C-alpha positions in Angstrom: -105.8 -121.1 -28.1 -108.5 -118.6 -27.2 -110.6 -117.3 -30.0 -110.9 -113.5 -30.5 -114.6 -113.8 -30.0 -114.1 -115.3 -26.5 -112.1 -112.3 -25.5 -114.6 -109.9 -27.2 -117.3 -111.7 -25.0 -115.3 -111.3 -22.0 -114.9 -107.5 -22.6 -118.7 -107.3 -23.2 -119.6 -108.9 -19.7 -116.8 -107.3 -17.7 -117.4 -103.8 -18.9 -121.0 -104.4 -19.3 -121.2 -105.4 -15.5 -119.6 -102.0 -14.6 -122.2 -100.2 -16.8 -124.9 -101.8 -14.6 -122.9 -101.3 -11.3 -121.4 -98.0 -11.3 -124.4 -95.5 -11.9 -126.7 -97.5 -9.4 -124.5 -98.7 -6.7 -124.7 -95.3 -4.8 -128.6 -95.4 -5.5 -128.8 -98.7 -3.9 -126.9 -97.8 -0.7 -129.2 -94.9 -0.5 -132.4 -96.8 -0.8 -131.1 -99.4 1.8 -130.7 -97.0 4.5 -126.9 -96.0 4.2 -126.0 -92.2 4.6 -124.2 -90.1 2.2 -121.3 -89.9 4.7 -121.0 -93.8 4.7 -121.2 -94.0 0.9 -118.4 -91.5 0.6 -116.2 -93.3 3.1 -116.9 -96.7 1.4 -115.9 -95.0 -2.0 -112.7 -93.5 -0.6 -111.7 -96.9 0.9 -112.3 -98.8 -2.2 -110.2 -96.1 -4.2 -107.4 -96.3 -1.8 -107.5 -100.1 -2.0 -107.1 -100.1 -5.7 -104.1 -97.7 -5.5 -102.3 -99.7 -2.7 -103.0 -103.0 -4.5 -101.8 -102.1 -8.0 -98.1 -102.7 -7.5 -98.8 -105.8 -5.5 -100.7 -107.3 -8.5 -98.0 -106.2 -10.8 -95.4 -108.0 -8.6 -97.5 -111.2 -8.5 -98.1 -111.3 -12.3 -94.1 -111.0 -12.6 -93.5 -113.5 -10.2 -95.9 -116.2 -11.8 -94.8 -114.9 -15.2 -98.4 -115.4 -16.3 -100.9 -112.7 -16.7 -103.6 -115.4 -17.4 -103.4 -116.7 -13.8 -103.7 -113.3 -12.2 -106.6 -112.7 -14.4 -108.7 -115.7 -13.3 -107.7 -115.0 -9.8 -108.7 -111.3 -9.6 -111.8 -112.2 -11.6 -113.1 -114.5 -9.0 -111.9 -112.7 -5.9 -113.4 -109.4 -7.0 -116.9 -111.1 -7.9 -116.8 -112.8 -4.3 -116.2 -109.6 -2.6 -119.0 -107.7 -4.5 -121.4 -110.7 -4.1 -120.7 -110.9 -0.3 -121.4 -107.2 0.1 -124.6 -107.2 -1.8 -126.1 -110.5 -1.2 -125.3 -111.4 2.4 -127.0 -109.6 5.4 -123.6 -108.2 6.9 -123.2 -105.2 9.3 -121.9 -102.0 7.6 -118.4 -102.6 8.4 -118.1 -106.0 7.2 -119.9 -104.7 4.0 -117.2 -102.0 3.6 -114.5 -104.7 3.9 -116.0 -106.8 1.3 -116.1 -103.7 -1.2 -112.5 -103.1 -0.3 -111.6 -106.7 -1.3 -113.9 -106.3 -4.4 -111.8 -102.9 -5.4 -108.6 -104.2 -4.7 -109.0 -107.3 -7.0 -110.9 -105.3 -9.8 -108.0 -102.9 -10.5 -105.9 -105.1 -12.8 -108.6 -106.7 -14.7 -109.1 -104.2 -17.5 -105.2 -103.9 -18.2 -104.9 -107.8 -18.1 -107.7 -108.1 -20.6 -105.9 -105.7 -22.9 -102.8 -107.7 -22.7 -104.5 -111.1 -23.5 -106.2 -109.2 -26.3 -102.9 -108.5 -28.0 -101.4 -111.8 -27.3 -104.4 -113.6 -29.1 -104.0 -111.2 -31.9 -100.4 -111.8 -32.1 -100.8 -115.5 -32.2 -103.4 -115.4 -34.8 -101.0 -113.2 -37.1 -103.3 -110.0 -36.8 -102.2 -106.6 -36.5 -102.5 -105.0 -32.9 -105.0 -102.4 -34.5 -107.5 -105.0 -34.6 -107.5 -104.6 -30.8 -110.0 -101.8 -31.1 -112.5 -104.1 -32.8 -112.3 -106.4 -29.8 -112.6 -103.5 -27.2 -115.5 -102.1 -28.9 -117.6 -105.0 -27.5 -116.7 -103.7 -24.0 -118.1 -100.2 -24.9 -121.2 -102.0 -26.4 -121.6 -103.9 -23.2 -121.4 -100.8 -21.0 -124.1 -99.1 -23.0 -126.4 -102.3 -23.3 -126.3 -103.3 -19.7 -126.4 -99.8 -18.5 -129.7 -99.1 -20.2 -131.1 -102.4 -19.0 -130.0 -101.6 -15.4 -131.9 -98.4 -15.7 -135.0 -100.2 -16.4 -134.5 -102.9 -13.7 -133.8 -100.2 -11.1 -137.4 -99.0 -11.3 -138.3 -102.5 -10.4 -136.1 -103.3 -7.6 -133.2 -101.3 -6.2 -130.7 -104.2 -6.1 -131.7 -105.5 -9.7 -128.9 -103.5 -11.5 -126.2 -105.1 -9.1 -127.5 -108.4 -9.7 -127.4 -108.0 -13.3 -123.7 -106.7 -12.9 -122.9 -109.7 -10.6 -124.1 -112.0 -13.4 -122.2 -110.6 -16.1 -119.0 -110.5 -14.0 -119.6 -114.2 -12.9 -120.0 -115.3 -16.6 -116.9 -113.1 -17.6 -114.9 -114.9 -14.8 -115.8 -118.2 -16.1 -114.7 -117.3 -19.6 -111.2 -116.4 -18.3 -110.6 -120.1 -17.9 -110.4 -120.3 -21.8 -107.7 -117.9 -22.1 -104.1 -119.3 -22.9 -101.6 -120.3 -20.3 -98.8 -118.1 -21.8 -95.9 -116.6 -19.9 -95.2 -113.0 -19.9 -92.4 -111.9 -22.4 -90.3 -110.4 -19.6 -91.1 -108.4 -16.0 -92.1 -105.0 -16.6 -89.7 -102.3 -15.0 -92.5 -100.5 -13.3 -90.7 -98.7 -10.4 -87.9 -97.6 -12.8 -90.3 -95.9 -15.2 -92.2 -94.3 -12.3 -89.1 -92.8 -10.8 -87.9 -91.4 -14.2 -91.4 -89.8 -14.8 -91.4 -88.3 -11.3 -88.3 -86.3 -12.2 -89.9 -84.3 -14.8 -90.8 -80.6 -13.8 -94.3 -80.6 -14.9 -94.7 -83.9 -12.9 -96.4 -82.2 -9.6 -99.0 -79.9 -11.4 -99.8 -82.8 -14.0 -100.5 -85.2 -11.4 -102.5 -82.7 -9.2 -104.7 -81.8 -12.4 -105.3 -85.6 -13.1 -106.1 -86.2 -9.6 -108.5 -83.6 -9.2 -110.3 -83.8 -12.5 -110.2 -87.6 -12.1 -112.0 -87.3 -8.8 -114.8 -85.1 -10.4 -115.3 -87.5 -13.1 -115.4 -90.8 -10.9 -117.5 -89.0 -8.4 -120.0 -88.1 -11.1 -120.2 -91.6 -12.5 -120.8 -93.1 -9.1 -123.7 -90.5 -8.0 -125.4 -89.8 -11.3 -128.0 -92.4 -10.3 -128.7 -90.6 -7.0 -128.8 -87.3 -8.7 -131.3 -88.4 -11.3 -133.5 -89.8 -8.5 -133.1 -86.6 -6.5 -134.6 -84.4 -9.4 -137.6 -86.8 -9.6 -136.7 -88.7 -12.7 -137.0 -92.3 -13.4 -133.7 -94.6 -13.3 -134.5 -95.2 -17.0 -133.0 -91.7 -17.5 -129.8 -92.7 -15.7 -129.5 -95.6 -18.3 -130.3 -93.4 -21.2 -127.6 -90.8 -19.8 -124.9 -93.5 -19.6 -125.5 -94.7 -23.3 -125.4 -91.0 -24.5 -122.1 -90.4 -22.7 -120.6 -93.7 -24.1 -121.5 -92.7 -27.7 -120.0 -89.2 -27.4 -116.8 -90.5 -25.5 -116.2 -93.1 -28.3 -116.6 -90.5 -31.0 -113.9 -88.4 -29.2 -111.6 -91.5 -28.9 -112.2 -92.1 -32.7 -111.1 -88.5 -33.5 -108.5 -88.4 -31.0 -105.5 -88.9 -33.2 -106.6 -86.1 -35.5 -107.2 -83.8 -32.7 -103.9 -84.2 -31.0 -102.3 -83.8 -34.4 -103.7 -80.2 -34.4 -103.8 -79.1 -30.7 -101.3 -79.4 -28.1 -102.1 -82.1 -25.5 -101.9 -79.7 -22.7 -104.6 -77.3 -24.2 -106.8 -80.3 -24.9 -106.5 -81.1 -21.0 -107.2 -77.4 -20.1 -110.4 -77.4 -22.6 -111.5 -80.7 -21.1 -111.3 -79.4 -17.4 -112.9 -76.2 -18.5 -116.0 -77.7 -20.3 -116.2 -80.2 -17.3 -116.6 -77.4 -14.9 -119.4 -75.7 -17.1 -121.3 -79.0 -17.6 -121.5 -79.8 -13.8 -122.7 -76.6 -13.2 -125.5 -77.1 -15.7 -126.4 -80.6 -14.6 -126.5 -79.1 -10.9 -129.0 -76.2 -11.5 -131.3 -77.9 -14.0 -134.1 -80.5 -13.5 -134.8 -80.9 -17.1 -134.3 -84.5 -18.5 -133.1 -83.1 -22.0 -130.6 -80.9 -20.1 -129.4 -84.0 -18.2 -128.8 -85.8 -21.8 -127.1 -82.9 -23.2 -124.9 -82.4 -20.2 -124.0 -86.2 -20.1 -123.1 -85.9 -23.7 -120.6 -83.3 -22.9 -119.4 -85.5 -20.2 -118.4 -88.1 -22.7 -116.7 -85.5 -24.5 -114.8 -84.3 -21.4 -113.7 -87.7 -20.3 -112.7 -88.7 -24.0 -110.7 -85.5 -24.1 -109.0 -86.0 -20.7 -108.0 -89.5 -21.5 -106.5 -89.0 -24.9 -104.6 -85.7 -23.8 -103.3 -87.5 -20.5 -101.9 -90.5 -22.4 -100.4 -88.4 -25.3 -98.6 -86.1 -22.6 -97.2 -89.4 -20.9 -96.2 -90.6 -24.3 -94.4 -87.5 -25.5 -93.2 -85.7 -22.4 -91.9 -88.4 -20.1 -88.3 -88.8 -19.6 -86.3 -92.0 -19.8 -87.1 -95.4 -21.4 -89.3 -96.2 -24.3 -92.5 -94.6 -25.0 -94.2 -97.8 -24.0 -92.7 -97.7 -20.5 -93.8 -94.1 -20.2 -97.1 -94.8 -21.0 -97.3 -97.7 -18.6 -96.2 -95.6 -15.6 -99.6 -94.3 -15.1 -101.1 -97.8 -15.0 -98.7 -99.9 -13.1 -100.8 -103.1 -13.3 -100.8 -103.2 -17.2 -98.3 -105.8 -18.8 -95.8 -105.3 -21.4 -97.9 -106.4 -24.1 -100.8 -104.1 -23.3 -98.3 -101.0 -23.6 -98.0 -101.6 -27.3 -101.2 -100.4 -28.1 -101.9 -96.8 -26.8 -105.1 -95.4 -26.1 -105.2 -92.7 -28.7 -104.5 -95.3 -31.4 -107.6 -97.4 -30.5 -110.8 -95.6 -31.1 -112.7 -97.9 -28.8 -110.0 -97.7 -25.7 -112.3 -96.0 -23.3 -111.7 -95.8 -19.7 -115.2 -96.4 -18.9 -113.3 -99.7 -17.8 -110.8 -97.6 -15.7 -113.8 -95.5 -14.1 -115.9 -98.6 -14.0 -113.1 -100.2 -12.1 -113.1 -97.6 -9.6 -116.4 -98.5 -8.4 
């Protein structure tokens, strides 16, 4: 039986690797001669690969009736794609292809780790609320390796990505220790998605999520470039990542109390409004203190965005159980993972989601 500490260490490595990769990947491409247009096209292709591949990984997990096998497969396939793109001397088109492989395989890793955490807790007779204590180590890893990557980036532009690849490889190795346990039953993903699509607010809601999510993901992937463009050291990027994580975790911790007092749609509006103001401040200022302050509000914005979106899905979607409705927004998640909503777990940050978008 896999220990809880093994899963916590896997979270630390998987999300810690994302903390080293996401903020510095664009800066690495820029420093190695790639244009902004090329970087943008690569990011678009990687995002599309994640969206298209998510239902395929879900079907594969249902077919094998084992999330553990898919977790091992995706961990190593994503690592091979990223390593080939960074370590091999490939033409730009081949680099883009390897990054697409990386992104397509990376998508389900976070949800599968969530599911494995809950399975391990259940087997040990522990309450699912202990999940937050496991997931906490992922947030710690994101902060620690993000700060370390900022120092390394000043020494060599590829060093943060090397650190990420090392962390991801060790995390992939640890997945072999996970239990070979079948899923309880296949998840009716398409039925849940069709039911949710029938809601009146579905169109505007999805449009808001897409636009705001695009801005959030874009910022996470270009912050290293932005910091360098205003003449600051990459160490400031690492510090900014850490500050955002602390504030985001705080919002997650207070999420349940906030949603008990404020309608989730209003929370979502407040998050998007504050996000627009903080991006404006970040764009016009070259002061490192302003950078850290705006990055702190970035954590608030994403935390509020996340808890509000999940609560809307939980309470407003029609048909099926609340767990199914939550699952419709993340097709790759297994039935077990749905039993622990994000707003109940203070450490359930989508830095993993955003990080997975890299």
